[in-house]
MMTF fields as JSON, N, C-alpha, C and O atoms, coordinates in Angstrom:
{
  "mmtfVersion": "1.0.0",
  "mmtfProducer": "UNKNOWN",
  "numBonds": 271,
  "numAtoms": 272,
  "numGroups": 68,
  "numChains": 1,
  "numModels": 1,
  "chainsPerModel": [1],
  "groupsPerChain": [68],
  "chainIdList": ["A"],
  "bondAtomList": [4, 2, 8, 6, 12, 10, 16, 14, 20, 18, 24, 22, 28, 26, 32, 30, 36, 34, 40, 38, 44, 42, 48, 46, 52, 50, 56, 54, 60, 58, 64, 62, 68, 66, 72, 70, 76, 74, 80, 78, 84, 82, 88, 86, 92, 90, 96, 94, 100, 98, 104, 102, 108, 106, 112, 110, 116, 114, 120, 118, 124, 122, 128, 126, 132, 130, 136, 134, 140, 138, 144, 142, 148, 146, 152, 150, 156, 154, 160, 158, 164, 162, 168, 166, 172, 170, 176, 174, 180, 178, 184, 182, 188, 186, 192, 190, 196, 194, 200, 198, 204, 202, 208, 206, 212, 210, 216, 214, 220, 218, 224, 222, 228, 226, 232, 230, 236, 234, 240, 238, 244, 242, 248, 246, 252, 250, 256, 254, 260, 258, 264, 262, 268, 266],
  "bondOrderList": [1, 1, 1, 1, 1, 1, 1, 1, 1, 1, 1, 1, 1, 1, 1, 1, 1, 1, 1, 1, 1, 1, 1, 1, 1, 1, 1, 1, 1, 1, 1, 1, 1, 1, 1, 1, 1, 1, 1, 1, 1, 1, 1, 1, 1, 1, 1, 1, 1, 1, 1, 1, 1, 1, 1, 1, 1, 1, 1, 1, 1, 1, 1, 1, 1, 1, 1],
  "groupList": [{"groupName": "ALA", "atomNameList": ["N", "CA", "C", "O"], "elementList": ["N", "C", "C", "O"], "formalChargeList": [0, 0, 0, 0], "bondAtomList": [1, 0, 2, 1, 3, 2], "bondOrderList": [1, 1, 2], "singleLetterCode": "A", "chemCompType": "L-PEPTIDE LINKING"}, {"groupName": "GLY", "atomNameList": ["N", "CA", "C", "O"], "elementList": ["N", "C", "C", "O"], "formalChargeList": [0, 0, 0, 0], "bondAtomList": [1, 0, 2, 1, 3, 2], "bondOrderList": [1, 1, 2], "singleLetterCode": "G", "chemCompType": "PEPTIDE LINKING"}, {"groupName": "VAL", "atomNameList": ["N", "CA", "C", "O"], "elementList": ["N", "C", "C", "O"], "formalChargeList": [0, 0, 0, 0], "bondAtomList": [1, 0, 2, 1, 3, 2], "bondOrderList": [1, 1, 2], "singleLetterCode": "V", "chemCompType": "L-PEPTIDE LINKING"}, {"groupName": "LYS", "atomNameList": ["N", "CA", "C", "O"], "elementList": ["N", "C", "C", "O"], "formalChargeList": [0, 0, 0, 0], "bondAtomList": [1, 0, 2, 1, 3, 2], "bondOrderList": [1, 1, 2], "singleLetterCode": "K", "chemCompType": "L-PEPTIDE LINKING"}, {"groupName": "PRO", "atomNameList": ["N", "CA", "C", "O"], "elementList": ["N", "C", "C", "O"], "formalChargeList": [0, 0, 0, 0], "bondAtomList": [1, 0, 2, 1, 3, 2], "bondOrderList": [1, 1, 2], "singleLetterCode": "P", "chemCompType": "L-PEPTIDE LINKING"}, {"groupName": "PHE", "atomNameList": ["N", "CA", "C", "O"], "elementList": ["N", "C", "C", "O"], "formalChargeList": [0, 0, 0, 0], "bondAtomList": [1, 0, 2, 1, 3, 2], "bondOrderList": [1, 1, 2], "singleLetterCode": "F", "chemCompType": "L-PEPTIDE LINKING"}, {"groupName": "SER", "atomNameList": ["N", "CA", "C", "O"], "elementList": ["N", "C", "C", "O"], "formalChargeList": [0, 0, 0, 0], "bondAtomList": [1, 0, 2, 1, 3, 2], "bondOrderList": [1, 1, 2], "singleLetterCode": "S", "chemCompType": "L-PEPTIDE LINKING"}, {"groupName": "TYR", "atomNameList": ["N", "CA", "C", "O"], "elementList": ["N", "C", "C", "O"], "formalChargeList": [0, 0, 0, 0], "bondAtomList": [1, 0, 2, 1, 3, 2], "bondOrderList": [1, 1, 2], "singleLetterCode": "Y", "chemCompType": "L-PEPTIDE LINKING"}, {"groupName": "THR", "atomNameList": ["N", "CA", "C", "O"], "elementList": ["N", "C", "C", "O"], "formalChargeList": [0, 0, 0, 0], "bondAtomList": [1, 0, 2, 1, 3, 2], "bondOrderList": [1, 1, 2], "singleLetterCode": "T", "chemCompType": "L-PEPTIDE LINKING"}, {"groupName": "ASP", "atomNameList": ["N", "CA", "C", "O"], "elementList": ["N", "C", "C", "O"], "formalChargeList": [0, 0, 0, 0], "bondAtomList": [1, 0, 2, 1, 3, 2], "bondOrderList": [1, 1, 2], "singleLetterCode": "D", "chemCompType": "L-PEPTIDE LINKING"}, {"groupName": "GLU", "atomNameList": ["N", "CA", "C", "O"], "elementList": ["N", "C", "C", "O"], "formalChargeList": [0, 0, 0, 0], "bondAtomList": [1, 0, 2, 1, 3, 2], "bondOrderList": [1, 1, 2], "singleLetterCode": "E", "chemCompType": "L-PEPTIDE LINKING"}, {"groupName": "GLN", "atomNameList": ["N", "CA", "C", "O"], "elementList": ["N", "C", "C", "O"], "formalChargeList": [0, 0, 0, 0], "bondAtomList": [1, 0, 2, 1, 3, 2], "bondOrderList": [1, 1, 2], "singleLetterCode": "Q", "chemCompType": "L-PEPTIDE LINKING"}, {"groupName": "ILE", "atomNameList": ["N", "CA", "C", "O"], "elementList": ["N", "C", "C", "O"], "formalChargeList": [0, 0, 0, 0], "bondAtomList": [1, 0, 2, 1, 3, 2], "bondOrderList": [1, 1, 2], "singleLetterCode": "I", "chemCompType": "L-PEPTIDE LINKING"}, {"groupName": "ASN", "atomNameList": ["N", "CA", "C", "O"], "elementList": ["N", "C", "C", "O"], "formalChargeList": [0, 0, 0, 0], "bondAtomList": [1, 0, 2, 1, 3, 2], "bondOrderList": [1, 1, 2], "singleLetterCode": "N", "chemCompType": "L-PEPTIDE LINKING"}, {"groupName": "HIS", "atomNameList": ["N", "CA", "C", "O"], "elementList": ["N", "C", "C", "O"], "formalChargeList": [0, 0, 0, 0], "bondAtomList": [1, 0, 2, 1, 3, 2], "bondOrderList": [1, 1, 2], "singleLetterCode": "H", "chemCompType": "L-PEPTIDE LINKING"}, {"groupName": "LEU", "atomNameList": ["N", "CA", "C", "O"], "elementList": ["N", "C", "C", "O"], "formalChargeList": [0, 0, 0, 0], "bondAtomList": [1, 0, 2, 1, 3, 2], "bondOrderList": [1, 1, 2], "singleLetterCode": "L", "chemCompType": "L-PEPTIDE LINKING"}, {"groupName": "ARG", "atomNameList": ["N", "CA", "C", "O"], "elementList": ["N", "C", "C", "O"], "formalChargeList": [0, 0, 0, 0], "bondAtomList": [1, 0, 2, 1, 3, 2], "bondOrderList": [1, 1, 2], "singleLetterCode": "R", "chemCompType": "L-PEPTIDE LINKING"}],
  "groupTypeList": [0, 1, 2, 3, 0, 4, 5, 6, 7, 1, 0, 8, 9, 10, 5, 1, 7, 11, 0, 12, 10, 13, 2, 8, 8, 2, 7, 10, 5, 14, 0, 8, 12, 15, 14, 15, 15, 1, 15, 9, 14, 3, 16, 15, 6, 7, 7, 14, 13, 1, 15, 10, 16, 16, 15, 8, 6, 2, 14, 1, 6, 2, 12, 14, 9, 2, 15, 0],
  "groupIdList": [1, 2, 3, 4, 5, 6, 7, 8, 9, 10, 11, 12, 13, 14, 15, 16, 17, 18, 19, 20, 21, 22, 23, 24, 25, 26, 27, 28, 29, 30, 31, 32, 33, 34, 35, 36, 37, 38, 39, 40, 41, 42, 43, 44, 45, 46, 47, 48, 49, 50, 51, 52, 53, 54, 55, 56, 57, 58, 59, 60, 61, 62, 63, 64, 65, 66, 67, 68],
  "secStructList": [7, 7, 5, 7, 1, 1, 7, 7, 7, 7, 3, 3, 7, 6, 6, 1, 1, 1, 3, 3, 3, 1, 7, 7, 7, 2, 2, 2, 2, 2, 2, 2, 2, 2, 2, 2, 6, 6, 7, 7, 6, 6, 6, 7, 3, 3, 3, 3, 6, 6, 3, 3, 3, 3, 6, 6, 6, 6, 6, 7, 7, 7, 7, 4, 4, 4, 5, 7],
  "xCoordList": [0.846, 0.0, 0.883, 2.012, 0.374, 1.096, 0.167, -1.055, 0.755, -0.009, 0.026, 1.057, -1.1, -1.165, -0.21, -0.105, 0.479, 1.399, 1.372, 1.209, 1.517, 1.338, -0.133, -1.003, -0.397, -1.775, -1.982, -1.161, -3.072, -3.467, -4.814, -5.747, -4.922, -6.149, -6.761, -6.166, -7.933, -8.616, -8.307, -7.614, -8.839, -8.645, -8.733, -9.293, -8.165, -8.225, -9.004, -9.347, -9.272, -9.928, -8.957, -7.815, -9.395, -8.577, -7.268, -6.333, -7.18, -5.955, -5.096, -3.956, -5.626, -4.896, -4.912, -4.072, -5.86, -5.922, -6.627, -6.218, -7.671, -8.454, -8.763, -8.967, -8.792, -9.221, -10.735, -11.455, -11.208, -12.651, -13.195, -14.409, -12.303, -12.736, -11.863, -10.641, -12.486, -11.777, -10.907, -9.721, -11.485, -10.768, -10.428, -11.303, -9.167, -8.733, -8.081, -7.744, -7.914, -7.283, -5.96, -5.661, -5.177, -3.919, -4.19, -3.361, -5.331, -5.685, -5.885, -5.469, -6.509, -6.702, -5.367, -5.14, -4.498, -3.159, -2.401, -1.798, -2.43, -1.756, -2.333, -1.581, -3.66, -4.305, -3.881, -3.665, -3.762, -3.368, -1.918, -1.613, -1.025, 0.385, 0.528, 1.273, -0.168, -0.111, -0.641, -0.106, -1.685, -2.229, -1.177, -1.028, -0.45, 0.597, 1.753, 2.448, 1.96, 2.995, 2.518, 3.292, 1.249, 0.704, 0.185, -0.009, -0.046, -0.549, -2.018, -2.454, -2.771, -4.182, -4.274, -4.016, -4.635, -4.653, -5.689, -5.576, -6.689, -7.705, -7.204, -7.719, -6.211, -5.675, -4.412, -4.002, -3.791, -2.565, -2.935, -3.577, -2.527, -2.901, -1.753, -0.796, -1.87, -0.879, -1.604, -2.712, -0.96, -1.541, -0.991, 0.214, -1.882, -1.491, -2.432, -3.649, -1.877, -2.662, -3.727, -4.844, -3.373, -4.287, -5.353, -6.202, -5.328, -6.313, -5.624, -4.5, -6.312, -5.794, -6.251, -7.449, -5.308, -5.627, -5.109, -4.112, -5.825, -5.384, -4.61, -4.925, -3.597, -2.807, -3.671, -3.459, -4.647, -5.498, -6.781, -7.674, -6.888, -8.09, -9.299, -9.128, -10.486, -11.68, -12.074, -12.993, -11.392, -11.768, -11.038, -11.457, -9.958, -9.127, -9.682, -10.209, -9.561, -9.906, -8.981, -8.469, -8.776, -7.874, -8.48, -9.671, -7.668, -8.109, -7.876, -6.796, -8.881, -8.736, -8.6, -8.085, -9.046, -8.979, -7.548, -7.31, -6.596, -5.219, -4.386, -3.246, -4.946, -4.203, -4.29, -5.336, -3.17, -3.121, -3.694, -3.739],
  "yCoordList": [-1.187, 0.0, 1.239, 1.214, 2.278, 3.537, 4.644, 4.509, 5.74, 6.909, 6.992, 6.728, 7.358, 7.535, 8.65, 9.68, 8.431, 9.464, 9.508, 8.451, 10.637, 11.979, 12.219, 11.763, 12.92, 13.039, 14.375, 14.792, 15.031, 16.268, 16.017, 15.555, 16.316, 16.037, 17.348, 18.057, 17.674, 18.889, 20.063, 19.933, 21.212, 22.439, 23.634, 23.548, 24.751, 25.981, 27.036, 26.856, 28.148, 29.259, 29.836, 29.385, 30.808, 31.317, 31.954, 32.059, 32.382, 32.982, 31.995, 32.308, 30.811, 29.81, 30.047, 29.509, 30.849, 31.165, 30.091, 29.807, 29.495, 28.524, 27.309, 27.411, 26.158, 24.942, 24.996, 25.377, 24.614, 24.653, 23.284, 23.08, 22.346, 21.01, 19.979, 20.119, 18.949, 17.894, 18.478, 18.162, 19.312, 19.94, 18.865, 18.112, 18.795, 17.823, 18.546, 19.727, 17.813, 18.37, 17.667, 16.647, 18.216, 17.587, 16.238, 15.334, 16.083, 14.808, 13.726, 12.584, 14.079, 13.122, 12.782, 11.638, 13.764, 13.522, 12.544, 11.591, 12.778, 11.881, 10.475, 9.5, 10.356, 9.042, 8.301, 7.089, 9.011, 8.389, 7.924, 6.819, 8.741, 8.355, 7.157, 6.227, 7.16, 6.028, 4.76, 3.675, 4.889, 3.746, 3.178, 1.96, 4.051, 3.604, 2.935, 2.091, 3.307, 2.679, 1.378, 0.688, 1.044, -0.193, -0.066, -1.076, 1.154, 1.387, 1.783, 2.503, 1.309, 1.674, 2.981, 3.002, 4.051, 5.368, 5.459, 6.323, 4.596, 4.622, 3.984, 4.279, 3.12, 2.446, 3.107, 2.831, 3.969, 4.641, 5.826, 6.775, 5.763, 6.828, 7.089, 6.319, 8.181, 8.548, 9.219, 9.731, 9.209, 9.854, 11.266, 11.487, 12.215, 13.606, 14.208, 14.2, 14.722, 15.307, 14.351, 14.761, 13.076, 12.088, 11.592, 10.789, 12.052, 11.615, 10.843, 11.157, 9.834, 9.108, 9.825, 10.013, 10.223, 10.99, 10.259, 9.539, 10.469, 9.905, 10.957, 12.145, 10.517, 11.438, 12.109, 13.275, 11.374, 11.899, 12.518, 12.85, 12.679, 13.228, 12.395, 11.287, 12.888, 12.142, 12.495, 11.891, 13.464, 13.954, 13.234, 13.304, 12.549, 11.971, 10.696, 9.838, 10.582, 9.355, 9.243, 10.245, 8.03, 7.791, 8.353, 8.174, 9.028, 9.57, 8.482, 8.403, 7.652, 6.507, 6.919, 6.145, 8.113, 8.559, 8.739, 8.682, 8.954, 9.177, 7.9, 7.9, 6.819, 5.565, 4.79, 4.739, 4.192, 3.403, 2.017, 1.207],
  "zCoordList": [0.0, 0.0, 0.0, 0.49, -0.534, -0.589, -1.019, -0.957, -1.455, -1.876, -3.395, -4.014, -3.99, -5.44, -5.864, -5.197, -6.976, -7.447, -8.963, -9.572, -9.61, -9.034, -8.753, -9.496, -7.699, -7.251, -6.55, -5.734, -6.871, -6.201, -5.553, -6.211, -4.27, -3.534, -3.07, -2.258, -3.572, -3.159, -4.064, -5.074, -3.678, -4.446, -3.506, -2.413, -3.957, -3.172, -3.945, -5.113, -3.256, -3.949, -4.979, -5.075, -5.733, -6.836, -6.384, -7.178, -5.122, -4.605, -3.824, -3.481, -3.541, -2.777, -1.283, -0.562, -0.804, 0.622, 1.441, 2.567, 0.897, 1.651, 0.793, -0.417, 1.451, 0.761, 0.596, 1.519, -0.583, -0.834, -1.227, -1.247, -1.54, -1.944, -1.232, -1.191, -0.676, 0.059, 1.175, 1.271, 1.997, 3.104, 4.136, 4.563, 4.532, 5.527, 6.695, 6.611, 7.78, 8.972, 9.218, 8.596, 10.122, 10.497, 11.15, 11.05, 11.816, 12.436, 11.375, 11.567, 10.276, 9.187, 8.522, 8.131, 8.397, 7.852, 8.743, 8.249, 10.063, 11.0, 10.923, 10.908, 10.875, 10.799, 9.538, 9.576, 8.429, 7.167, 7.218, 6.77, 7.752, 7.874, 8.804, 8.494, 9.934, 10.857, 10.199, 10.425, 9.387, 8.654, 7.702, 7.597, 7.01, 6.095, 6.834, 6.268, 8.094, 8.918, 9.556, 10.218, 9.358, 9.909, 11.325, 12.002, 11.787, 13.144, 13.106, 12.208, 14.084, 14.2, 14.985, 16.189, 14.32, 14.969, 16.08, 16.95, 16.073, 17.13, 18.421, 19.499, 18.318, 19.5, 20.028, 21.156, 19.241, 19.658, 20.548, 20.097, 21.807, 22.741, 23.708, 23.789, 24.429, 25.43, 26.592, 26.435, 27.763, 28.935, 29.072, 28.958, 29.316, 29.517, 30.552, 30.37, 31.622, 32.716, 33.235, 33.548, 33.322, 33.874, 32.919, 33.308, 31.676, 30.685, 29.571, 29.18, 29.07, 27.924, 26.664, 26.452, 25.835, 24.624, 23.396, 23.445, 22.283, 21.011, 20.239, 20.306, 19.506, 18.692, 17.637, 17.305, 17.106, 16.045, 16.575, 15.795, 17.887, 18.509, 18.094, 17.585, 18.292, 17.882, 16.456, 15.903, 15.853, 14.532, 13.402, 12.247, 13.726, 12.684, 12.085, 12.793, 10.776, 10.066, 8.856, 8.357, 8.399, 7.276, 5.994, 5.737, 5.196, 3.907, 2.857, 2.272, 2.622, 1.727, 0.26, -0.546, -0.097, -1.494, -1.999, -3.206, -1.097, -1.527, -1.52, -1.983, -1.0, -0.917, -2.221, -2.868, -2.588, -3.829, -3.6, -4.525]
}
């Protein structure tokens, strides 16, 4: 498995200031990279201030459209 290449995912406005199509977050990026490394991002967690937290927060999900 890997990433499709060459590949452009999403689009920006005419000035390139904001994403307007297929907007993703850093959490989704992290989840996708962890998936490519063979790690389950939902099970990967750490303790901080007495709470168990996920690296991808609750918002992260794998971006399957970019995977080959």
